[in-house]
C-alpha positions in Angstrom: 20.9 18.1 16.2 21.6 17.4 12.7 20.0 19.2 10.1 16.6 17.8 8.5 17.1 16.4 5.2 15.4 18.4 2.4 14.6 16.7 -0.8 15.3 18.5 -4.4 12.0 18.7 -5.5 8.5 18.0 -3.7 6.5 14.9 -4.2 2.8 14.9 -4.3 2.2 11.3 -5.7 -1.2 9.8 -6.0 -1.9 5.8 -5.9 -4.8 4.9 -6.7 -6.6 2.0 -5.0 -6.7 -0.3 -8.1 -2.9 0.4 -9.2 -2.4 -1.4 -5.1 -1.1 -5.2 -5.3 -4.9 -6.7 -4.5 -5.3 -10.5 -3.2 -9.0 -12.4 -2.8 -8.1 -15.4 -1.0 -11.8 -16.0 -0.4 -12.0 -15.6 3.8 -9.6 -12.0 3.1 -9.5 -10.0 0.3 -6.5 -7.8 0.8 -4.9 -4.5 -0.5 -0.9 -4.0 -0.3 0.2 -0.2 -0.7 4.0 -1.4 -0.1 5.4 -4.9 -0.8 4.3 -7.3 1.4 4.4 -11.0 1.6 4.7 -13.0 -1.6 4.1 -9.5 -3.6 7.5 -7.3 -3.7 8.4 -4.6 -5.7 11.7 -3.0 -5.2 10.6 0.3 -6.1 7.9 0.2 -3.7 8.8 -1.1 -0.2 8.3 1.6 2.2 7.5 5.2 2.5 10.3 6.6 5.0 9.7 4.5 8.0 6.1 3.7 7.1 6.7 -0.1 5.9 3.1 -1.6 5.6 -0.3 -0.4 5.1 -2.6 -3.1 4.2 -6.5 -2.7 3.8 -8.3 -5.9 4.9 -11.5 -7.5 4.6 -12.0 -10.7 6.2 -15.4 -12.7 6.2 -17.3 -13.7 9.0 -15.3 -16.5 12.1 -12.0 -16.2 9.7 -8.9 -14.8 10.6 -4.9 -14.8 10.6 -4.1 -17.7 13.0 -0.9 -17.6 15.1 1.9 -15.9 13.9 5.1 -14.3 15.1 6.2 -10.7 14.9 9.7 -9.1 16.1 10.9 -5.5 15.6 8.0 -3.4 14.5 5.4 -1.2 15.4 2.1 -2.3 14.4 -0.7 -0.3 14.1 -4.3 -1.8 13.5 -7.2 0.7 12.8 -11.0 -0.6 12.4 -13.2 0.7 9.9 -16.0 -1.9 10.4 -16.8 -5.1 12.4 -15.0 -6.5 15.0 -11.4 -7.7 15.5 -10.3 -10.2 17.9 -6.6 -10.4 19.0 -5.1 -13.5 21.1 -1.1 -13.2 21.7 1.7 -15.1 23.4 1.6 -11.8 26.0 -1.6 -13.7 27.6 -3.6 -10.3 26.0 -7.3 -11.1 24.5 -9.2 -8.4 23.9 -11.7 -7.1 20.7 -11.7 -3.5 19.2 -15.1 -2.3 17.0 -15.2 0.5 14.5 -12.8 3.8 15.0 -10.5 1.6 17.3 -7.1 0.7 17.1 -5.1 -2.2 18.3 -1.3 -1.1 19.0 1.7 -3.9 19.1 5.0 -3.2 19.9 6.9 -6.4 18.6 10.5 -5.9 20.0 12.3 -9.2 21.2 9.7 -11.3 19.4 5.8 -11.8 20.0 3.2 -14.3 18.4 -0.3 -13.0 18.1 -3.2 -14.3 16.0 -6.2 -11.7 14.8 -9.8 -13.1 13.5 -13.1 -11.4 12.8 -15.1 -11.6 16.0 -18.1 -11.9 14.5 -19.4 -15.1 12.6 -21.4 -13.2 10.0 -20.7 -9.6 9.5 -17.4 -8.8 7.3 -14.7 -7.3 9.2 -12.6 -4.4 7.8 -9.6 -2.6 9.0 -6.1 -1.0 7.6 -2.7 -2.8 9.1 0.1 -0.7 9.3 3.8 -1.7 10.4 6.1 1.4 10.8 9.8 0.6 11.6 10.9 1.2 15.1 12.9 3.7 16.6 14.5 1.1 18.8 15.3 -2.5 18.2 14.9 -5.2 20.7 12.6 -3.6 23.3 10.5 -5.6 25.4 6.9 -6.7 23.3 4.0 -5.0 24.6 -0.2 -5.0 23.4 -2.8 -2.2 23.6 -6.0 -1.4 22.7 -7.7 1.8 22.5 -11.3 2.6 21.8 -12.0 6.0 20.5 -15.6 8.3 20.8 -16.7 9.3 16.8 -16.8 12.7 18.1 -13.3 12.6 18.7 -12.6 12.4 14.9 -15.8 14.0 13.6 -14.1 17.1 11.7 -10.8 17.1 13.3 -7.6 15.3 13.3 -7.6 12.2 16.2 -3.9 11.9 16.9 -3.6 8.3 17.1 0.0 7.2 17.5 3.0 9.3 18.1 6.6 8.6 18.8 7.4 12.5 17.6 9.0 14.8 20.8 6.6 16.8 22.1 3.8 15.6 20.6 1.7 12.7 23.1 -0.8 10.5 21.8 -2.3 7.6 23.5 -0.6 5.2 21.8 3.2 5.4 22.2 5.4 4.8 19.2 9.3 4.2 19.6 9.6 5.6 16.5 9.6 9.5 15.5 6.4 8.8 13.8 2.5 9.7 13.8 -1.0 8.6 13.1 -3.9 10.9 12.4 -7.1 9.8 11.5 -10.2 11.8 10.8 -14.0 11.3 9.4 -15.2 14.6 7.5 -18.9 15.0 7.0 -20.5 17.2 4.5 -22.4 19.9 5.8 -25.9 21.4 4.5 -25.5 24.8 4.7 -27.9 27.6 3.2 -27.6 29.5 0.2 -30.9 31.9 -0.7 -33.5 29.2 -1.1 -31.0 26.3 -1.7 -29.1 24.1 0.4 -25.5 23.1 -0.7 -22.9 20.5 0.4 -20.1 22.0 1.9 -17.4 19.6 4.1 -14.8 21.0 6.5 -10.9 21.7 5.8 -8.8 20.0 7.7 -4.8 20.8 7.4 -1.7 19.7 8.5 1.7 21.1 9.1 5.4 18.8 8.2 8.3 20.4 9.1 11.3 20.2 7.1 12.3 17.0 6.0 9.1 14.9 6.8 7.4 12.5 4.8 3.5 11.9 5.1 1.0 9.4 3.5 -2.2 10.0 3.2 -5.2 7.6 2.7 -9.0 8.1 2.1 -10.4 4.6 3.1 -13.6 5.6 2.0 -15.5 8.9 1.0 -14.9 11.6 -2.0 -11.8 13.5 -0.9 -9.9 16.4 -2.3 -6.1 17.1 -0.9 -3.8 19.8 -2.2 -0.2 20.7 -1.2 1.5 23.6 -0.9 5.4 24.5 -0.1 7.0 26.7 2.6 6.4 29.7 0.0 2.9 28.7 0.0 3.1 27.9 -3.4 0.7 24.8 -5.1 2.7 21.6 -5.6 1.0 19.8 -8.4 -2.7 20.0 -8.9 -5.1 19.2 -6.4 -6.0 15.7 -6.5 -9.7 14.4 -6.4 -9.8 10.9 -4.1 -11.7 8.1 -3.6 -12.2 5.0 -1.9 -9.0 3.4 -1.2 -6.5 6.3 -3.4 -3.7 7.8 -1.3 -0.8 10.3 -1.9 2.6 9.8 -0.8 4.2 13.3 -0.1 7.4 14.9 0.6 9.0 18.6 0.5 5.6 19.7 1.0 4.8 22.2 4.1 1.3 22.3 4.0 -1.5 19.9 3.4 -5.1 20.3 2.7 -8.0 17.9 3.0 -11.6 18.6 2.3 -14.4 16.9 1.4 -16.6 13.8 3.3 -15.1 10.6 4.1 -12.9 8.6 6.5 -9.1 9.8 5.9 -6.0 8.8 7.7 -2.7 10.7 7.5 1.0 9.3 8.5 3.6 12.1 9.2 7.4 10.1 9.2 10.8 10.5 9.2 13.1 9.1 6.1 15.2 5.9 7.1 18.8 6.1 7.6 19.5 5.2 4.1 16.4 7.5 2.5 15.5 3.8 1.0 12.4 4.1 -1.2 11.5 7.4 -0.6 
């Protein structure tokens, strides 16, 4: 097995929500963390194996008409509302808040995605990961999770990492975690103070991370292998993200809905 690539300097780079490419099409309000569709920035194509991270809101009864995909791992995480899916494999399903749809496009698949409700807004994150294998048989799946499964703890949703099994299997050496951190009210003398839980994640050498705050007020701090702080702790809000490299430990505190990818660098190390 080859040795992991170690970057010369750790990276803890905050991308504010307003720095994303944002578009309003009336029926769809979308924010792209990376180059996507008509938005192209050669300096911002991917972060390691993570190729797309879109934050989408769709009005009632509208959606994406049937369109093709090929050789891509696509995970869609529903934050609110109901997402309806149909595809050329004959699959049909609806996923609600906290649920996930997964598609391994492989040799090719066509699908549509719509807001299942005629009146309520749909809010979801769609994330694409470069596949670890090309030309596989297309697959679709969906999973519902109970809120308590991610309450103040990491819920491992998807993984292709060796020895790390998850409900959704990826062909890529990557993993996806989500959590909902809630502030706890604790007695302090005659006063009550809010204190959220702290979550931690350890990165293996050479791995990259992409941390995203879907909603809430979160503080993120990073440390290297010598337990020295990397940069300064970042105060993050709705739509903010952090790109991470050369970091051993990530610590998260506060209150909100959060998402974390742990990914490898692509073979050519492009854009990371």
